[in-house]
N, C-alpha and C positions, 0 to 999 in steps of 0.2 A: 363513166358509167361503169356500173357493176354488173358482170354477166354471170348468171346462173345456169348451170348445166342442167340438163333434162334429168340426169342421175341424182343431182342433188335435190331436185323438186321431188322425184319419187321418194328419196329417202326421207326427207321432211315431212311428206305426206304420210308415209307409213309411221313415222314417229308420232305425229298427230292422232293417226287412228288408234294407235296402241295407247296414247294417253286418254283418248275419248272413251276407250273401252275399259280402261282401268279405273277412271274417275266415279263412275257409279258405284263401283265395288267398294272403292275407299270411302265415299259418302255413307254408304250402308253401315260399314264397319264403324265409322265414327258415330253415327246415329245410335247404333245398337249400344255402343260403349257408353254413351251419354245417358241412354235410358236406363242401362244396367246400374250406372253409378247413381242416378236419381232414386232408383228403387232400393239401393242398399242404404240410402240416408233417410228412409222414411222413419219419422219418430216412432218411439216404442211407447206403448202405453206405460204410465207411472205405475211402478211397484211400491210395495210397502215392506218395511223391514220385518224379518222373521222375529216373532217374539217367543221366548223359551218359557213355558209354563211348567210348574212343577206338578207332580202327581197329587191329586186330592187327597189330603190327611186332616183329620179332624181331632178335636179335643173340647172337652165340656168348658162352657163358659164359667169364670170364676166371679165372685163378688155376690153381695147379698141384695139381689133384685128379686121383684115379684114373678120373674120368669127365668127360665134357664133353657139353653139349647147349645148345639155343637157349633163351633166356629173353625175356620181353617187354621192349621198349625203354622201357617205363613202370615197370619194377621195378628194384629194386637188390639184387645179391646181397651178403649180409653174413654173418659168422661167427656161428654159433649160440654163444651165451655161457652157456647153461645149465651148471651143474656137472657133468652127466652127459654133456655133449656130447663127441663124438669129434672127433678133428683134422679131418676133411673133411666135417663137419656145417655146412650153411648154411640160411639163411633167403633166400628170394626174396621181398622185401619189396615191398608195393604201398602206398605212403604215401596214395594218392588213395582206397583203399577200406578203409584200416585193416586189411589182411589179409596172410597170408603163404603161401607154399608151402614147408614145411618139408622139408628134404632130410637123410635120415640115411644115411650109408654105413658098411658094415661089411665087411671082408675075410673071405673064406671060408676061404682057406688050404687048399682041397681037403679040408676036414673035413666030412663029410656030417652028423654029429652037431651041430655048430654051425649048419650050414645049416637044419637042421629046426627049431632053437631060435629062429633069427631069424624064420623063417615062422611060427612059433607066436606069438611076440611080436607080429606084425604082425596076427594074428587077435584077439589079447587087446586090442590097442590100438583096434581097429575096435570091438570088443565092448564096450568101456568106455562107449559112446555108447547102449547099449541102453536105459538108464532113460528117456532123452528121446526116443530115436528111434521113428519109427512103423514103420520097416522097415529092413533092411540087406541091400543085394542085392550079389551077386558077379558080375563079369564078366570073362573071359579076354580080353585084348586082344592081338593080334598087330600090332606096330609096323611101320612102313614099312622099317624095317632088318632085319626078321625076328626082332626079340627078342619074348619072351612076357611080358606083365605081367598081374598080377591087380588088377583095379580094384574098390573097395568104394565103393558109392553109399549114403550114409546119409541117409535122409529123416526130416524132422522139425526141431525148433529145437534144432539142435545146433551146436557151434563148428566142428566138421570134417565137412562134407558129402561130401567125397571124399577117399579114401585109396588108396594103390597100394603094391606092391612088385614088382620085378623083379630077376632074378639070371641069371647064366651057369652057375650050379650048380657052379662050381669056384673061381672067384676072387673075384667080385664080388657084393655084395648091396646094393640100393639101395631105400629106402622114401621114399615122398613122401605129404604130406597137406596139404590146404588148411585153413588155420585162421584163423579170426576170434578176436579177443581174449576175447569171451564168448558163451554161446550166445545166439542172436538169432532173431527172427522172420523166418524164412528165405523167407517168402512175399514179404517186402518187398525181400529182397536177391537174388531170384530171377535177375535180369539179371547181377549182378555174379558170382553163384556160376558161372552158365553161362560167363560170360566167363574166369573163372579155370580152369574145366574145360577149355575149349579150350586154354589157354595150357600145362596139364598134359598134355594129349595131344601137343601140339607138343613138349614136352619129351622124352616117351617116344619120339616118331617120330624124334628127332634125337639120341638118346643113344648115345654111343660110349664104350667102355671104353678105358682108357689102361694 
């Protein structure tokens, strides 16, 4: 039989009391540490790579077309090679951004029925993006040379965020569209889209018929 002295009992009891008084503090420290660790690992919102954009600089479009305007010095005007392309259809190509402003030209020849068909086609081409677009807004623009253009702003992850058409109602009809090769997350391309929009406005403001 093992005998335990009164002093040993008192000592053991005091030790247990110390343990019981320290235990809540330890648990609190562990809980707060875990909570802090969980907070430090909260997923951060996804960011986008920074896109370096050059300052806007312009030069006159070259070529024997029924129109002329200024294009970016960082873009190249190349012929539209699609099988349906007309003689004076061109791409204003931006290699840096893998994007184009497509220009399509059609002579009106004083035919108002033909002009109405060209305008209807412009609405149809803008409307093709309705499946992916969150909204399509129309805006009438008065250029610095007194011409009127209708601008389509197409919101959403679409390959063509801006389109326009302009005409003198008797001889000339010109349509333009900013195009990326595929539908993209346009939130990530917002700076590029705005950059190209400014170039498109410069194109309209400097447009002259020949």
